[in-house]
LOTORLUM-388710 format. One record per residue (C-alpha): residue number from 0; residue in three letters; x, z, y. Coordinates in Angstrom, 2 decimals. Each point is the difference from the previous one (the first is absolute). Last residue first. Layout:
N
<r num="NUM" residu="Ala" px="X" pz="Z" py="Y"/>
...
% end
This chain:
364
<r num="363" residu="Ala" px="22.21" pz="2.38" py="27.38"/>
<r num="362" residu="Val" px="-3.35" pz="-1.56" py="-0.93"/>
<r num="361" residu="Asp" px="0.90" pz="-3.66" py="0.64"/>
<r num="360" residu="Pro" px="3.51" pz="0.43" py="-1.37"/>
<r num="359" residu="Arg" px="-1.35" pz="1.16" py="-3.37"/>
<r num="358" residu="Thr" px="1.96" pz="2.99" py="-1.27"/>
<r num="357" residu="Arg" px="1.34" pz="-0.25" py="-3.54"/>
<r num="356" residu="His" px="-0.15" pz="2.50" py="-2.87"/>
<r num="355" residu="Thr" px="1.87" pz="-1.33" py="-3.02"/>
<r num="354" residu="Leu" px="-2.04" pz="0.43" py="-3.16"/>
<r num="353" residu="Gly" px="1.52" pz="1.63" py="-3.08"/>
<r num="352" residu="Leu" px="-3.27" pz="-0.23" py="-1.92"/>
<r num="351" residu="Arg" px="-0.11" pz="3.70" py="-0.82"/>
<r num="350" residu="Gly" px="1.14" pz="0.74" py="3.55"/>
<r num="349" residu="Ala" px="-2.77" pz="-2.11" py="1.48"/>
<r num="348" residu="Gly" px="-2.58" pz="1.80" py="-2.15"/>
<r num="347" residu="Asp" px="1.22" pz="3.37" py="1.22"/>
<r num="346" residu="Arg" px="-3.25" pz="1.68" py="-1.15"/>
<r num="345" residu="Asp" px="-1.08" pz="1.15" py="3.48"/>
<r num="344" residu="Arg" px="1.37" pz="-3.14" py="1.66"/>
<r num="343" residu="Ala" px="-1.85" pz="-2.23" py="-2.43"/>
<r num="342" residu="His" px="-3.24" pz="1.87" py="0.60"/>
<r num="341" residu="Arg" px="0.37" pz="-0.38" py="3.76"/>
<r num="340" residu="Leu" px="0.60" pz="-3.72" py="-0.53"/>
<r num="339" residu="Ala" px="-2.95" pz="-0.35" py="-2.33"/>
<r num="338" residu="Asn" px="-2.38" pz="1.90" py="2.28"/>
<r num="337" residu="Gly" px="0.85" pz="-2.25" py="2.94"/>
<r num="336" residu="Val" px="-0.39" pz="-3.19" py="-2.02"/>
<r num="335" residu="Met" px="-3.28" pz="0.98" py="-1.63"/>
<r num="334" residu="Ser" px="-1.48" pz="1.33" py="3.24"/>
<r num="333" residu="Val" px="0.93" pz="-3.16" py="1.90"/>
<r num="332" residu="Phe" px="-1.55" pz="-2.07" py="-2.77"/>
<r num="331" residu="Leu" px="-3.24" pz="2.01" py="-0.06"/>
<r num="330" residu="Asp" px="-0.54" pz="0.08" py="3.75"/>
<r num="329" residu="Asp" px="0.50" pz="-3.76" py="0.27"/>
<r num="328" residu="Gly" px="-2.20" pz="-0.59" py="-3.04"/>
<r num="327" residu="Arg" px="-2.76" pz="2.08" py="1.54"/>
<r num="326" residu="Glu" px="0.10" pz="-2.18" py="3.12"/>
<r num="325" residu="Thr" px="0.02" pz="-3.16" py="-2.10"/>
<r num="324" residu="Arg" px="2.54" pz="-2.77" py="-0.70"/>
<r num="323" residu="Glu" px="-0.75" pz="-2.23" py="-2.97"/>
<r num="322" residu="Val" px="2.67" pz="0.32" py="-2.66"/>
<r num="321" residu="Leu" px="3.64" pz="-1.00" py="-0.42"/>
<r num="320" residu="Met" px="1.96" pz="1.41" py="2.95"/>
<r num="319" residu="Ser" px="-1.41" pz="3.53" py="-0.05"/>
<r num="318" residu="Ala" px="0.12" pz="-0.10" py="-3.80"/>
<r num="317" residu="Ala" px="3.77" pz="-0.49" py="-0.01"/>
<r num="316" residu="Val" px="0.80" pz="2.83" py="2.42"/>
<r num="315" residu="Gly" px="-2.31" pz="2.55" py="-1.60"/>
<r num="314" residu="Ile" px="0.95" pz="-1.02" py="-3.54"/>
<r num="313" residu="Val" px="3.74" pz="0.36" py="0.58"/>
<r num="312" residu="Phe" px="-0.30" pz="3.20" py="2.04"/>
<r num="311" residu="Asn" px="-2.33" pz="1.66" py="-2.51"/>
<r num="310" residu="His" px="2.53" pz="-0.94" py="-2.70"/>
<r num="309" residu="Phe" px="2.86" pz="1.72" py="1.85"/>
<r num="308" residu="Thr" px="-0.62" pz="3.36" py="-1.68"/>
<r num="307" residu="Ala" px="0.95" pz="-1.72" py="-3.27"/>
<r num="306" residu="Cys" px="3.70" pz="0.76" py="0.49"/>
<r num="305" residu="Ala" px="-0.68" pz="3.74" py="0.16"/>
<r num="304" residu="Tyr" px="-2.35" pz="-0.23" py="-3.00"/>
<r num="303" residu="Asp" px="2.73" pz="-1.58" py="-2.11"/>
<r num="302" residu="Asp" px="2.38" pz="2.87" py="0.80"/>
<r num="301" residu="Arg" px="-2.68" pz="2.63" py="-0.60"/>
<r num="300" residu="Leu" px="-1.12" pz="-1.57" py="-3.28"/>
<r num="299" residu="Gln" px="3.55" pz="-0.37" py="-1.25"/>
<r num="298" residu="Arg" px="0.60" pz="3.69" py="0.70"/>
<r num="297" residu="Pro" px="-3.20" pz="0.96" py="-1.84"/>
<r num="296" residu="Thr" px="1.35" pz="-1.86" py="-3.04"/>
<r num="295" residu="Tyr" px="-1.20" pz="-3.09" py="-1.83"/>
<r num="294" residu="Glu" px="0.96" pz="-0.36" py="-3.64"/>
<r num="293" residu="Thr" px="-3.56" pz="0.56" py="-1.24"/>
<r num="292" residu="Val" px="-3.52" pz="-0.99" py="1.07"/>
<r num="291" residu="Gly" px="-2.59" pz="1.14" py="-2.56"/>
<r num="290" residu="Leu" px="-3.15" pz="0.75" py="1.99"/>
<r num="289" residu="Gly" px="0.95" pz="3.65" py="0.47"/>
<r num="288" residu="Val" px="3.36" pz="-1.14" py="1.36"/>
<r num="287" residu="Leu" px="-1.69" pz="-2.22" py="2.57"/>
<r num="286" residu="Glu" px="-2.43" pz="2.76" py="1.00"/>
<r num="285" residu="Asp" px="2.86" pz="2.47" py="0.41"/>
<r num="284" residu="Tyr" px="1.82" pz="-2.44" py="2.26"/>
<r num="283" residu="Tyr" px="-3.04" pz="-0.64" py="2.17"/>
<r num="282" residu="Lys" px="-0.69" pz="3.70" py="0.39"/>
<r num="281" residu="Arg" px="3.65" pz="0.73" py="0.82"/>
<r num="280" residu="Leu" px="-0.07" pz="-2.72" py="2.64"/>
<r num="279" residu="Leu" px="-3.16" pz="1.49" py="1.49"/>
<r num="278" residu="Asp" px="1.52" pz="3.48" py="0.03"/>
<r num="277" residu="Glu" px="3.09" pz="-1.35" py="1.75"/>
<r num="276" residu="Glu" px="-2.13" pz="-1.72" py="2.64"/>
<r num="275" residu="His" px="-2.18" pz="2.99" py="0.91"/>
<r num="274" residu="Ala" px="1.41" pz="1.42" py="3.26"/>
<r num="273" residu="Arg" px="1.60" pz="-3.23" py="1.19"/>
<r num="272" residu="Arg" px="-3.16" pz="-1.96" py="-0.66"/>
<r num="271" residu="Val" px="-2.11" pz="2.52" py="1.92"/>
<r num="270" residu="Asp" px="2.35" pz="-0.14" py="2.99"/>
<r num="269" residu="Val" px="0.04" pz="-3.81" py="0.00"/>
<r num="268" residu="Pro" px="-3.75" pz="-0.45" py="-0.29"/>
<r num="267" residu="Leu" px="-0.86" pz="-1.28" py="-3.48"/>
<r num="266" residu="Ala" px="-1.28" pz="-3.34" py="-1.27"/>
<r num="265" residu="Gly" px="2.77" pz="-2.45" py="0.88"/>
<r num="264" residu="Gly" px="3.06" pz="1.74" py="-1.37"/>
<r num="263" residu="Val" px="-1.81" pz="1.41" py="-3.03"/>
<r num="262" residu="Phe" px="-1.59" pz="-3.33" py="-0.88"/>
<r num="261" residu="Tyr" px="3.07" pz="-2.18" py="0.48"/>
<r num="260" residu="Ala" px="2.41" pz="2.46" py="-1.59"/>
<r num="259" residu="Val" px="-2.22" pz="0.17" py="-3.09"/>
<r num="258" residu="Asp" px="-0.56" pz="-3.75" py="-0.24"/>
<r num="257" residu="Val" px="3.73" pz="-0.69" py="0.30"/>
<r num="256" residu="Val" px="0.63" pz="2.31" py="-2.97"/>
<r num="255" residu="Gly" px="-1.53" pz="-2.67" py="-2.24"/>
<r num="254" residu="Pro" px="2.93" pz="-2.39" py="0.17"/>
<r num="253" residu="Ala" px="-1.00" pz="-3.69" py="-0.49"/>
<r num="252" residu="Tyr" px="-2.28" pz="-2.28" py="-1.97"/>
<r num="251" residu="Leu" px="-2.40" pz="-0.58" py="2.87"/>
<r num="250" residu="Val" px="-3.58" pz="0.70" py="1.10"/>
<r num="249" residu="Thr" px="-0.64" pz="-1.08" py="3.60"/>
<r num="248" residu="Gln" px="-3.57" pz="-1.30" py="-0.55"/>
<r num="247" residu="Trp" px="-1.02" pz="3.12" py="-1.92"/>
<r num="246" residu="Asp" px="-2.48" pz="1.25" py="2.58"/>
<r num="245" residu="Leu" px="-1.51" pz="3.25" py="-1.26"/>
<r num="244" residu="Val" px="1.06" pz="3.31" py="-1.57"/>
<r num="243" residu="Val" px="-2.78" pz="2.47" py="-0.82"/>
<r num="242" residu="Leu" px="0.20" pz="3.72" py="0.79"/>
<r num="241" residu="Pro" px="-2.23" pz="2.97" py="-0.83"/>
<r num="240" residu="Asp" px="-2.22" pz="-1.98" py="-2.40"/>
<r num="239" residu="Ala" px="-3.34" pz="1.75" py="-0.62"/>
<r num="238" residu="Gly" px="-0.14" pz="0.99" py="3.67"/>
<r num="237" residu="Gly" px="-3.04" pz="-2.01" py="1.06"/>
<r num="236" residu="His" px="1.03" pz="-3.06" py="-1.97"/>
<r num="235" residu="Ala" px="3.37" pz="0.10" py="1.77"/>
<r num="234" residu="Asp" px="1.19" pz="3.31" py="1.44"/>
<r num="233" residu="Phe" px="2.96" pz="-1.64" py="1.78"/>
<r num="232" residu="Leu" px="0.60" pz="-3.73" py="0.18"/>
<r num="231" residu="Val" px="3.46" pz="-1.52" py="0.21"/>
<r num="230" residu="Asn" px="1.60" pz="-2.97" py="1.75"/>
<r num="229" residu="Asp" px="-0.24" pz="1.18" py="3.61"/>
<r num="228" residu="Pro" px="1.77" pz="3.20" py="-1.05"/>
<r num="227" residu="Arg" px="3.18" pz="-1.79" py="-1.06"/>
<r num="226" residu="Phe" px="1.40" pz="-1.71" py="-3.09"/>
<r num="225" residu="Asp" px="0.90" pz="-3.49" py="1.23"/>
<r num="224" residu="Gly" px="2.49" pz="-1.10" py="-2.68"/>
<r num="223" residu="His" px="-2.01" pz="1.11" py="-3.03"/>
<r num="222" residu="Gln" px="3.16" pz="0.07" py="-2.10"/>
<r num="221" residu="Val" px="-0.27" pz="-0.62" py="-3.75"/>
<r num="220" residu="Thr" px="3.39" pz="1.01" py="-1.43"/>
<r num="219" residu="Tyr" px="3.68" pz="-0.41" py="0.86"/>
<r num="218" residu="Pro" px="2.61" pz="2.76" py="-0.16"/>
<r num="217" residu="Met" px="2.30" pz="-0.10" py="3.06"/>
<r num="216" residu="Ala" px="3.18" pz="-2.11" py="0.39"/>
<r num="215" residu="Glu" px="-1.83" pz="-3.05" py="1.39"/>
<r num="214" residu="Met" px="-1.51" pz="2.12" py="2.77"/>
<r num="213" residu="Ala" px="3.46" pz="1.05" py="1.20"/>
<r num="212" residu="Glu" px="1.04" pz="-3.66" py="0.22"/>
<r num="211" residu="Tyr" px="-3.21" pz="-0.59" py="1.94"/>
<r num="210" residu="Tyr" px="0.96" pz="2.58" py="2.58"/>
<r num="209" residu="Thr" px="3.54" pz="-1.35" py="0.28"/>
<r num="208" residu="Ala" px="-1.40" pz="-3.45" py="0.75"/>
<r num="207" residu="Ile" px="-1.79" pz="1.55" py="2.98"/>
<r num="206" residu="Asp" px="3.27" pz="0.58" py="1.81"/>
<r num="205" residu="Asp" px="-0.89" pz="-1.35" py="3.47"/>
<r num="204" residu="Val" px="-3.66" pz="0.89" py="-0.52"/>
<r num="203" residu="Phe" px="0.86" pz="3.62" py="-0.77"/>
<r num="202" residu="Ala" px="2.27" pz="0.35" py="3.01"/>
<r num="201" residu="Gln" px="-2.69" pz="-1.59" py="2.18"/>
<r num="200" residu="Gly" px="-2.60" pz="2.45" py="-1.21"/>
<r num="199" residu="Leu" px="2.40" pz="2.87" py="0.64"/>
<r num="198" residu="Glu" px="0.52" pz="-1.22" py="3.57"/>
<r num="197" residu="Ile" px="-3.68" pz="-0.56" py="0.74"/>
<r num="196" residu="Asp" px="-0.99" pz="3.38" py="-1.38"/>
<r num="195" residu="Ala" px="2.73" pz="1.82" py="1.96"/>
<r num="194" residu="Arg" px="-1.10" pz="-1.74" py="3.20"/>
<r num="193" residu="Asp" px="-3.60" pz="1.11" py="-0.27"/>
<r num="192" residu="Leu" px="-2.80" pz="-2.26" py="-1.13"/>
<r num="191" residu="Arg" px="-3.23" pz="-0.97" py="1.80"/>
<r num="190" residu="Asp" px="1.76" pz="-2.03" py="2.73"/>
<r num="189" residu="Ala" px="1.72" pz="-2.03" py="-2.72"/>
<r num="188" residu="Tyr" px="-3.40" pz="-1.10" py="-1.40"/>
<r num="187" residu="Arg" px="-0.64" pz="-3.68" py="0.54"/>
<r num="186" residu="Leu" px="3.44" pz="-1.42" py="0.68"/>
<r num="185" residu="Leu" px="1.38" pz="2.58" py="-2.42"/>
<r num="184" residu="Phe" px="-2.14" pz="-1.35" py="-2.85"/>
<r num="183" residu="Gly" px="1.04" pz="-3.55" py="0.78"/>
<r num="182" residu="Glu" px="3.67" pz="0.93" py="-0.24"/>
<r num="181" residu="Tyr" px="-0.78" pz="1.93" py="-3.16"/>
<r num="180" residu="Trp" px="-1.66" pz="-3.06" py="-1.54"/>
<r num="179" residu="Gly" px="2.95" pz="-2.19" py="0.92"/>
<r num="178" residu="Pro" px="2.53" pz="2.37" py="-1.54"/>
<r num="177" residu="Met" px="-2.34" pz="0.64" py="-2.99"/>
<r num="176" residu="Met" px="-0.34" pz="-3.62" py="-1.10"/>
<r num="175" residu="Glu" px="3.11" pz="-0.44" py="-2.10"/>
<r num="174" residu="Ala" px="-0.11" pz="3.45" py="-1.60"/>
<r num="173" residu="Phe" px="-3.73" pz="-0.39" py="-0.57"/>
<r num="172" residu="Arg" px="0.54" pz="-3.33" py="-1.73"/>
<r num="171" residu="Gln" px="2.71" pz="1.46" py="-2.21"/>
<r num="170" residu="Trp" px="-2.26" pz="2.95" py="-0.82"/>
<r num="169" residu="Tyr" px="-2.81" pz="-2.23" py="-1.24"/>
<r num="168" residu="Thr" px="2.38" pz="-2.28" py="-1.89"/>
<r num="167" residu="Ala" px="1.55" pz="2.90" py="-1.92"/>
<r num="166" residu="Ser" px="-3.21" pz="2.07" py="-0.14"/>
<r num="165" residu="Ile" px="-2.06" pz="-2.72" py="-1.63"/>
<r num="164" residu="Asp" px="-0.76" pz="1.46" py="-3.41"/>
<r num="163" residu="Leu" px="-3.73" pz="0.30" py="0.73"/>
<r num="162" residu="Trp" px="-1.63" pz="-3.43" py="0.46"/>
<r num="161" residu="Pro" px="2.46" pz="-1.90" py="-2.20"/>
<r num="160" residu="Lys" px="0.08" pz="2.64" py="-2.77"/>
<r num="159" residu="Gly" px="3.61" pz="-0.29" py="-1.12"/>
<r num="158" residu="Gln" px="0.77" pz="3.67" py="-0.48"/>
<r num="157" residu="Leu" px="-3.04" pz="2.16" py="-0.65"/>
<r num="156" residu="Glu" px="1.10" pz="1.30" py="-3.39"/>
<r num="155" residu="Thr" px="3.46" pz="0.91" py="1.30"/>
<r num="154" residu="Ser" px="-0.90" pz="3.69" py="0.20"/>
<r num="153" residu="Gly" px="1.76" pz="2.47" py="2.29"/>
<r num="152" residu="Trp" px="-3.27" pz="1.83" py="0.65"/>
<r num="151" residu="Tyr" px="-2.85" pz="-2.16" py="-1.36"/>
<r num="150" residu="Pro" px="-2.43" pz="2.81" py="-0.92"/>
<r num="149" residu="Ala" px="1.38" pz="2.47" py="2.60"/>
<r num="148" residu="His" px="-0.58" pz="-1.86" py="3.26"/>
<r num="147" residu="Leu" px="-3.76" pz="-0.09" py="0.44"/>
<r num="146" residu="Arg" px="-0.55" pz="3.47" py="-1.41"/>
<r num="145" residu="Ala" px="2.79" pz="1.31" py="2.23"/>
<r num="144" residu="Ala" px="-1.62" pz="-1.62" py="3.04"/>
<r num="143" residu="Gln" px="-3.35" pz="1.55" py="-0.95"/>
<r num="142" residu="Glu" px="1.56" pz="3.46" py="0.08"/>
<r num="141" residu="Val" px="1.69" pz="-0.71" py="3.35"/>
<r num="140" residu="Ala" px="-3.34" pz="-1.14" py="1.45"/>
<r num="139" residu="Leu" px="-1.76" pz="3.17" py="-1.16"/>
<r num="138" residu="Val" px="2.79" pz="2.08" py="1.55"/>
<r num="137" residu="Thr" px="-0.50" pz="-1.94" py="3.24"/>
<r num="136" residu="Glu" px="-3.66" pz="0.95" py="0.04"/>
<r num="135" residu="Asn" px="0.90" pz="3.67" py="-0.46"/>
<r num="134" residu="Ile" px="2.58" pz="-0.24" py="2.79"/>
<r num="133" residu="Ser" px="-2.60" pz="-1.44" py="2.36"/>
<r num="132" residu="Cys" px="-0.02" pz="-3.64" py="0.95"/>
<r num="131" residu="Gly" px="0.62" pz="-2.15" py="3.07"/>
<r num="130" residu="Ala" px="-2.34" pz="-1.02" py="2.83"/>
<r num="129" residu="Leu" px="1.94" pz="-3.20" py="0.68"/>
<r num="128" residu="Gln" px="0.37" pz="-0.64" py="-3.71"/>
<r num="127" residu="Asn" px="-3.71" pz="0.25" py="-0.68"/>
<r num="126" residu="Gly" px="-1.25" pz="0.65" py="-3.52"/>
<r num="125" residu="Ala" px="-3.55" pz="-1.07" py="-0.76"/>
<r num="124" residu="Arg" px="-2.46" pz="2.66" py="-1.06"/>
<r num="123" residu="Ala" px="-2.23" pz="-0.88" py="-2.89"/>
<r num="122" residu="Pro" px="-3.68" pz="-0.55" py="-0.77"/>
<r num="121" residu="Ser" px="0.70" pz="-2.56" py="-1.16"/>
<r num="120" residu="Leu" px="2.33" pz="-1.30" py="-2.71"/>
<r num="119" residu="Asp" px="-1.54" pz="-3.48" py="-0.26"/>
<r num="118" residu="Glu" px="1.41" pz="-1.66" py="-3.09"/>
<r num="117" residu="Leu" px="2.02" pz="-3.11" py="0.70"/>
<r num="116" residu="Leu" px="-0.61" pz="-3.75" py="0.18"/>
<r num="115" residu="Leu" px="3.29" pz="-1.61" py="0.97"/>
<r num="114" residu="Val" px="0.10" pz="-3.43" py="1.61"/>
<r num="113" residu="Phe" px="2.71" pz="-2.54" py="0.73"/>
<r num="112" residu="Glu" px="0.79" pz="-3.07" py="2.10"/>
<r num="111" residu="Thr" px="3.68" pz="-0.05" py="0.87"/>
<r num="110" residu="Asn" px="2.25" pz="0.03" py="-3.07"/>
<r num="109" residu="Asn" px="0.20" pz="-3.81" py="0.11"/>
<r num="108" residu="Ser" px="-1.29" pz="-0.28" py="-3.58"/>
<r num="107" residu="Asp" px="-3.20" pz="1.82" py="0.95"/>
<r num="106" residu="Ile" px="-0.73" pz="3.66" py="-0.70"/>
<r num="105" residu="Glu" px="-2.50" pz="1.86" py="-2.15"/>
<r num="104" residu="Cys" px="-1.07" pz="3.57" py="-0.65"/>
<r num="103" residu="His" px="-3.02" pz="1.68" py="-1.55"/>
<r num="102" residu="Leu" px="-1.14" pz="3.50" py="-0.91"/>
<r num="101" residu="Cys" px="3.02" pz="1.91" py="1.33"/>
<r num="100" residu="Lys" px="-0.24" pz="3.76" py="-0.34"/>
<r num="99" residu="Pro" px="1.36" pz="1.67" py="3.12"/>
<r num="98" residu="Val" px="3.29" pz="1.83" py="-0.59"/>
<r num="97" residu="Arg" px="0.79" pz="3.42" py="-1.48"/>
<r num="96" residu="Val" px="3.58" pz="0.12" py="-1.32"/>
<r num="95" residu="Pro" px="0.25" pz="0.30" py="-3.79"/>
<r num="94" residu="Leu" px="1.49" pz="-3.53" py="-0.25"/>
<r num="93" residu="His" px="-0.45" pz="-2.61" py="-2.71"/>
<r num="92" residu="Asp" px="-3.40" pz="-1.28" py="1.20"/>
<r num="91" residu="Ala" px="1.44" pz="-0.83" py="3.42"/>
<r num="90" residu="Ile" px="2.82" pz="-2.21" py="-1.32"/>
<r num="89" residu="Glu" px="-1.02" pz="-3.53" py="-0.96"/>
<r num="88" residu="Arg" px="-3.15" pz="-1.27" py="1.68"/>
<r num="87" residu="Tyr" px="-0.35" pz="2.65" py="2.68"/>
<r num="86" residu="Phe" px="3.64" pz="-0.21" py="1.05"/>
<r num="85" residu="Gly" px="0.05" pz="-3.79" py="-0.21"/>
<r num="84" residu="Val" px="-2.95" pz="-0.27" py="2.39"/>
<r num="83" residu="Glu" px="1.74" pz="2.34" py="2.43"/>
<r num="82" residu="Arg" px="3.29" pz="-1.86" py="-0.27"/>
<r num="81" residu="Ala" px="-1.53" pz="-3.44" py="0.44"/>
<r num="80" residu="Tyr" px="-1.78" pz="1.07" py="3.19"/>
<r num="79" residu="Asn" px="3.10" pz="1.54" py="1.52"/>
<r num="78" residu="Leu" px="2.28" pz="-2.86" py="-1.04"/>
<r num="77" residu="Glu" px="1.98" pz="0.52" py="3.24"/>
<r num="76" residu="Ser" px="-0.54" pz="-3.63" py="1.06"/>
<r num="75" residu="Arg" px="-3.70" pz="-0.04" py="-0.99"/>
<r num="74" residu="Gly" px="-1.07" pz="3.32" py="1.46"/>
<r num="73" residu="Ala" px="2.08" pz="-0.70" py="3.10"/>
<r num="72" residu="Ala" px="-1.74" pz="-3.34" py="0.51"/>
<r num="71" residu="Arg" px="-3.39" pz="1.69" py="-0.37"/>
<r num="70" residu="Ser" px="0.99" pz="2.65" py="2.56"/>
<r num="69" residu="Gln" px="0.95" pz="-2.70" py="2.49"/>
<r num="68" residu="Glu" px="-3.13" pz="-2.08" py="-0.66"/>
<r num="67" residu="Asn" px="-2.44" pz="2.89" py="0.27"/>
<r num="66" residu="Asp" px="-2.92" pz="-0.39" py="-2.43"/>
<r num="65" residu="Ser" px="1.94" pz="2.10" py="-2.48"/>
<r num="64" residu="Thr" px="-0.30" pz="-0.87" py="-3.69"/>
<r num="63" residu="Leu" px="-2.42" pz="2.30" py="-1.77"/>
<r num="62" residu="Lys" px="-0.64" pz="3.52" py="-1.28"/>
<r num="61" residu="Ala" px="-3.54" pz="0.62" py="-1.25"/>
<r num="60" residu="Val" px="-1.30" pz="3.54" py="-0.44"/>
<r num="59" residu="Phe" px="-3.04" pz="0.71" py="-2.14"/>
<r num="58" residu="Thr" px="-3.42" pz="1.59" py="0.48"/>
<r num="57" residu="Gly" px="-3.20" pz="0.47" py="-2.01"/>
<r num="56" residu="Pro" px="1.85" pz="0.39" py="-3.28"/>
<r num="55" residu="Ala" px="-1.49" pz="-1.80" py="-3.03"/>
<r num="54" residu="Arg" px="-2.95" pz="1.60" py="-1.80"/>
<r num="53" residu="Ala" px="-2.34" pz="-2.86" py="0.88"/>
<r num="52" residu="Glu" px="-3.33" pz="0.39" py="1.77"/>
<r num="51" residu="Pro" px="-1.64" pz="-3.37" py="-0.70"/>
<r num="50" residu="Ser" px="1.14" pz="-1.63" py="2.18"/>
<r num="49" residu="Tyr" px="3.07" pz="1.39" py="1.74"/>
<r num="48" residu="Ser" px="1.02" pz="0.97" py="3.55"/>
<r num="47" residu="Val" px="3.66" pz="0.39" py="0.91"/>
<r num="46" residu="Gly" px="1.87" pz="1.57" py="2.91"/>
<r num="45" residu="Leu" px="3.47" pz="-1.45" py="0.29"/>
<r num="44" residu="Gln" px="2.66" pz="1.96" py="1.90"/>
<r num="43" residu="Tyr" px="2.52" pz="-2.29" py="1.60"/>
<r num="42" residu="Ser" px="3.77" pz="-0.30" py="0.19"/>
<r num="41" residu="Asp" px="2.20" pz="-2.50" py="1.88"/>
<r num="40" residu="Ala" px="3.67" pz="-0.60" py="-0.83"/>
<r num="39" residu="Val" px="3.27" pz="0.26" py="1.93"/>
<r num="38" residu="Leu" px="-0.76" pz="2.59" py="2.72"/>
<r num="37" residu="Gly" px="-2.18" pz="2.41" py="-1.95"/>
<r num="36" residu="Thr" px="-2.07" pz="2.47" py="2.04"/>
<r num="35" residu="Gly" px="-2.84" pz="0.63" py="-2.42"/>
<r num="34" residu="Ile" px="-3.60" pz="-1.19" py="-0.27"/>
<r num="33" residu="Pro" px="-2.03" pz="-3.09" py="0.96"/>
<r num="32" residu="Thr" px="-3.63" pz="0.09" py="-1.23"/>
<r num="31" residu="Ile" px="-1.58" pz="-2.70" py="-2.18"/>
<r num="30" residu="Thr" px="-3.59" pz="0.29" py="-1.24"/>
<r num="29" residu="Leu" px="-0.97" pz="-1.88" py="-3.17"/>
<r num="28" residu="Asp" px="-3.38" pz="-0.94" py="-1.43"/>
<r num="27" residu="Thr" px="-1.54" pz="-1.12" py="-3.27"/>
<r num="26" residu="Val" px="2.70" pz="0.71" py="-2.55"/>
<r num="25" residu="Arg" px="-1.68" pz="-0.79" py="-3.32"/>
<r num="24" residu="Asp" px="-0.77" pz="1.76" py="-3.24"/>
<r num="23" residu="Arg" px="-1.67" pz="-1.93" py="-2.84"/>
<r num="22" residu="Pro" px="3.14" pz="-0.53" py="-2.09"/>
<r num="21" residu="Gly" px="1.24" pz="3.56" py="0.65"/>
<r num="20" residu="Leu" px="2.45" pz="0.78" py="2.77"/>
<r num="19" residu="Leu" px="3.36" pz="1.77" py="-0.17"/>
<r num="18" residu="Gly" px="1.29" pz="-2.27" py="-2.74"/>
<r num="17" residu="Arg" px="3.01" pz="-1.04" py="2.06"/>
<r num="16" residu="Ala" px="-1.12" pz="-3.64" py="0.06"/>
<r num="15" residu="His" px="-3.48" pz="1.15" py="1.06"/>
<r num="14" residu="Leu" px="1.51" pz="1.98" py="2.86"/>
<r num="13" residu="Val" px="2.11" pz="-2.92" py="1.18"/>
<r num="12" residu="Gln" px="-2.85" pz="-2.53" py="-0.15"/>
<r num="11" residu="Asp" px="-2.38" pz="2.28" py="1.93"/>
<r num="10" residu="Leu" px="2.71" pz="0.70" py="2.58"/>
<r num="9" residu="Trp" px="0.36" pz="-3.71" py="0.70"/>
<r num="8" residu="Asp" px="-3.77" pz="-0.57" py="0.13"/>
<r num="7" residu="Ala" px="-0.55" pz="2.96" py="2.35"/>
<r num="6" residu="Cys" px="2.47" pz="-1.30" py="2.57"/>
<r num="5" residu="Leu" px="3.54" pz="0.51" py="1.22"/>
<r num="4" residu="Asp" px="1.56" pz="-3.24" py="1.25"/>
<r num="3" residu="Ile" px="-0.41" pz="0.84" py="3.70"/>
<r num="2" residu="Ala" px="1.96" pz="3.18" py="-0.62"/>
<r num="1" residu="His" px="3.03" pz="-2.02" py="-1.02"/>
<r num="0" residu="Met" px="1.51" pz="-1.24" py="-3.27"/>
% end
């Protein structure tokens, strides 16, 4: 579904089917305003007029298939659209993490044309990865991450879901494609990275299978997969909800600690991260334990976290090659990769993975 398909008649049918409109109520008019900075799907705020004056909300958010061909192809091939629809259909209601309420979702058999009708959380303040977050905001994110991860921590209940339990094939594809993606990334952005970044990135790419072997040994749960400031809202509903987690199109049955390393490493300036990182890890661990997670030690968390520092690198490189190129995207992907490699050095991620550090001849 695309913006051109949104109309008053469609919304009228959906709201009546959900019981949000009475028999005599009708949607009479619809305004459609683009919102967000998503690169794989398109989002719009819908302003609604009713006749007579119904008690249904006056605004909603619709998330739809991207109008951009490259982004649409990525959403289909990476199962992004299928994963987000599956999350809202099957998992969202079982988690204590705050997410937008989904009023309607559908997707075609080709996993391409989809629509989500979501509650409008405005007024709210959108997170911005390039601007970063404060420590207090990052603490809120770590708390929500624990609430996301704890209910299914180490559980096998999610195994076999075809839209979610895809880490084996997903990681295999990334391992195969990453050398070419990184080559393309360097062709675009090498002049924006320093030599140490390029070399460590190459060492990681050369031994990327080791990274995924480490992932396989960690406790699995519901992983957001793209848990960063761009995918949260602060002070939603005018402050009633301090933090809401959005954009579930990368959800995966995989290690939860990846989300924590990804957010902390991408949201905080390096000096701030270094000063507060141990406190943030302790907060996450205490939240997990308070929510019932057992048989996972602080030492395991630190070791797993060190390996997971590379997730910003993986997503930054891959996304730069898969979605429509924009000026903000260029800045974002370079920031993600640079921050990830500095983060990995600080936590000895390469050492935890046993990577061999190689010098590229072209940057020697």
